[in-house]
N, C-alpha and C positions, 0 to 999 in steps of 0.2 A: 382373288386379287383385287376386286374392290374393298374387301375388308382389309385388308393388308395395306392396301394405298391408304385406306383412312386413318390406318392404324400407325403408319407412317406420318402422315400431316397431322395428328393429334399429337402424337408426341414432338412433332417440330414446335407446334402451337405452344405445347405447353412448355418447353425451353429456352421457347423467347418470349413467351409471360415473364418465365421467370430470373432468366438473364435482365430482362427490361426493369421487374424490381428490383432487384439486385444494386444495377444500374442507379435506379430513381434514388433509393436509399445511400447508396454512397453518394452519391456525388449533389443528392439536394436536402438529408438528413444529420447523416454524420459529417459534419461538417468540419474542417481543420483549420485549427483557427492559426493567424499569422504568427501570436505570440500566445502560447499557453495561458490560461486563466490563473491555473495552480503554480507558485511560486518554488512548491517542491519539486514538479517536474521542471522547469526550467533547471534547476539545480542538476538534476540529472542529467538533460541534454548538455549544457557547459561542461560535465567534467565527462563524456563520452569519451571523451580521447585521453584520459589522465589513466595511465597505468599505476597499479599499486593505489588503488582508493577502497574505503569502507563504505559501504549502503548500507543501511538499517530500513526495515520495510517490515509494517503488519497495520494495524488498527490504530487508535488515537494512543493508545499505551507504549507505544513507543515514540513517540512526540513530548510526551510528557515526564519529566521525572529522569529524562538520558540528558548529558553534558555533552556535546558535540564537542566542544573544544578541548576536556578534559579525554575524552577519549582519542581525538586529532593525537592530544600529548604522550599517550601512551599507545596508539599504533605507530608515530611517527609517517602520518599518512594522512591525506586529507578524507573528513568523516561526513558523507551526506545521509539528514536523517529523512526518506521517504515517506514517512509514514503517516498514514490520513486518517481513514475512516473504518471500524471492523467488521462493517457490511459492505465492503467493497469485496469483490469476490479476488480468492488468491490467486486462481488461474489465470486472471489477468494480469493481477500485478506480475505476476513471472514472465510474460511477454512482454511489458513494459520495464523491467530492467533488466529483461537479456536482450535490450537494443544498448543499453548504458555499458552492462557490464564488459569487461576484458580480462585476459589469462593475467591470473595475477590479483584479481583484485578478492576480497573478502566482502560476501553475506551474509548480515547477521539477521534472525529471523523470528523477533520476542511478541508469536503471533500466540492474540488471546486464543482464550480454552475452545469457543464457540468454531475458530477454525478446524480445530482435527475433529469434530461430529458433524459437521454441518454437513446437511445433504447438497446435489445438485442442482443451484438454482439460484438464480441473482435474483438480491432484492429489490423493491419495487424503490426505496431511493437512490441506489446504482443507476437500473435501468431509465428513470427517468430527467438524470441528470446527464446525461451522453449526449444528447441533443436540445440541451433546455433554451430559454430565452438565453441565458450567457453561454454557455454548449461548456457547463463550468468540467464536466470527466469525456469530453469531444476527445483528449489525448490517450484516454484509455481504450479506445476502440481505431481511431484513423490510425495507429501504428502498426496494428495488428497484422502481421502475415496474412497474406490474402485467404488462406485454407480457414484460418481461424476466424478472419472476419466473417467471412460465409457463413460461416459456422451462427456467430453473435446474429446476422442478417436472418438468415434463415431457421433457426432454430430457436434464438434466443429472444430476440427484440421481434415483441407484439405489435400487429397489424395497429391495434389501437395507438402507438406513441407514434409509429411514423407518420399516423394521418393526422396528427395532433402536431407533430413538429414543422409538417409542412406549412399548417398557418399559423407559425409562433410567429410572432412580430418581432424583429431582432434588428437591434439600432447596426445602421450602415456604416462601415468605416474604411470609406474611399480613400482616402488619404493616410490611414492606419495613424490617426490623429489619438485614439483612444490606444491602439497597440502601443503607441510610443510613450504615451501617459504609462500604461503599464511596466514596462521597461525600465522607467523613471524611479517608480515604486521598487519595482526588483531591487535596483541599485542602491538606494537610501536604505531598503534593508538589509541588505549587503555587508554594505559600508559601517553598521551600526556594529560586527568585530562581536557580536554578542551570540547569544546559543539559537536566538531567532535566524540568523544569519545563515545557517548551515541547517535550518527544516526543523529545528527542534522548537519547543516554547517556552516562557519565563513568566508565567501565569503564577500567581502564588497565593490570589483570591484575597479579600473573600468573595467569593463568586454567590449566586443563587444558586441551589443544591437540586439535580435531578431529580425530577418529580418518583422517578424508578430509582433513584437510591435514597431516596428518603423516606417513603412512604410505604408506596407499591409493595416493594419486593427485596428479601435480603439480600445477602452478598450472594449467598449462594444460590440462588433461585437466580440474581443476576446476571451471574456466570456461566450455569449448568443447564439452564431453563431454554425451554424452545415449544411457542405453542402448547404449553400446561406440560409438559414433558422433560424430567433430567434425560438430558443427554450426555451419557460419559463413555462414548465407545467409538472405537477412530472410525470414520466415513468411507465409503468407497471414495469417495470425492477427493478426501486428503491423498490416499492411496496414491490416484492418477497425478495429484499435485508432486507430491516425491519424484515420480516419473520424471515430471518435469524441470526439475531440477535437479534429477542425476545428469540430465541433459547438460545443465551449465555447469557441475563437474567437470563432465568431459570437457568443455572448452577453457579450462584451468584455473574455474571461478573458484573459489575457497569456501561453502556454503555451508554456515551453522545455527542452529535452531535456537532459541532459549524462553524460559518461561516468562509470560507477563507479569508485570508489576503490578498488584493487586492492594489497593489501600481500604482499612477497616473506617465504615464512616461511624458517627455517633448513634446508630440507631441500629448499626450490624456489626457483628466480627466477622470478618472473612473464614473461611474453611473451619466454619464450625459447628454447623450441624451435622448430628451422629449417624443421618441418615446418607446425608453426604461424604462426610466423612470416610464413612465406613467401604464407599466403592472408591475413593480418590487415588488411594496408593495403587489399585489396579488399572485404576484408567491411564494417571503417570505412568507406570509402567508397561502398558499397551504402547502407549505413544512414543518410548524411548525405543521399545523393541521395534517399533514401524521404522522408525527412524534410520537407527543402527542398521537394521538389517538392508536396509535400502544406501549404504556406505558411506551415511550422514552422520553427523557427529550432533548430540542436544549438549546443552553446555548446564552443568549447573545443576542447583537444586531449587525446585520451584518455590519453597517453603523461603530461601533468601530472599527473592523479591515479594514477600508478603509487610507490608508496609504498618506502620503502626497508623490509630484516629488523628492524631494532629498532620501528619501527610494529606489526607482527604481534601478536594480542591471541588469538585461537584459531582461526580461518580466513582462507581468503586475501581476502576481503569484511570482515573488520573491524578495525579503525582503532584503536589505543592513543588513549585520551582525549589522552593528552600531544604527539599528532601531529596534533591537529585544528586548532591553526594550520594547520599545512601542507597539509591536505584545505581547510580551509576559506580560507585563502589561496588558491588555487590558483581555489577558484568565482569568488570575488571576482575574480579578476585576469580570469576568463572574460566575468564578466559587465560588465566595466568595459571591455573590448576592445570589444564587442559593442554597447555603450551601454543598455544593460538596469540600471534605476534610477539614484537613489533613489527613489523612490513621493512622499515628502516629506507622510506623512499625520498627520504631529505624536505620534503614537502613540508610548510609549517602553516598557518592560517593564513599571514599573508599573502602567500604563493598560490593559496586555492585561490582567494578572494581575487587575486590578478586574472588568474585561469576563466576567473565567473564574469569578471570584467569585461577582457576581452572578448567573450560571448555576445556581452551585454552589446558592445559594439559592432561586432559582427553583425546580428542581429536589424539594429539599427540602419547600419550601410545597404542592408538588403528590403529593406522595409523603403529608404529613401529611394531605391530603384525602379520601385514599382509605380 
């Protein structure tokens, strides 16, 4: 009896400690910002009530070289480019997108090659940014469903980061002065009415070339190498992410994957090394089979998104804005070939701007009440 009582109280104490730890992390570490640090995330939030929109998400190749306004003209629908950094996990991206996507929406994922072979791990850069001084990536975690948030807190977020985050000196914003200024910057960007207004970039260089893109790695090693190994196989992690995407499809969201834009550098041509080229067609076929077996669709040919050296900005995944028409044209051609779009929602760029401005003003009113 004593042993049973001891075991009962030990389990009770352990459960209390776990719950206390979860509460501590959720309440004092993973803090939700009044206004997200990231403009792209605000666009997602502002467009959440719009039915019949197009969202593009991936790493940075999705931001560089895709013309949101041209895509909006093709789809006759608002287009949001939510693509940010290739190190950020696809699983967390899918949950973030799930909160903003509705029946009739279109999701296009021009994923970098690494997403197909990546093992189940979170990049240090991502983990350290969810609760850093600026709470830069807080939106990736604070909006997660509770089960997924528990998974992150208990199995993915190192105690070291929790400890460091508790003692980070964050600038207080009791009257939401910083948040209101952030909204003003968002509005200024929106009213430019150019590609940056809808989540893309218009960087055309010249820029300093990323070291790994200039000297340390060839293009093919940059695209396919991880920890000294060439990884060209579909990982269990990607298969799990496909199952999550199928949930979106079940809700009436049209989900399409397509190939990333890659661009030759002055030092190295992509898809040129014999050892990698021999494996590439098999890898491409494995990806397509995995996607199509899940009932999803892979758009286009990966070689159609391989751009010449004059389009190189600063890495093998960053296309100069002056080449955006080439990259966007290849995507639109693949959409037409597979009978994807238009959506004919009647929304134009100005209509979408009005929706976002209304969301900005609503957030301002909410801040003024606090």
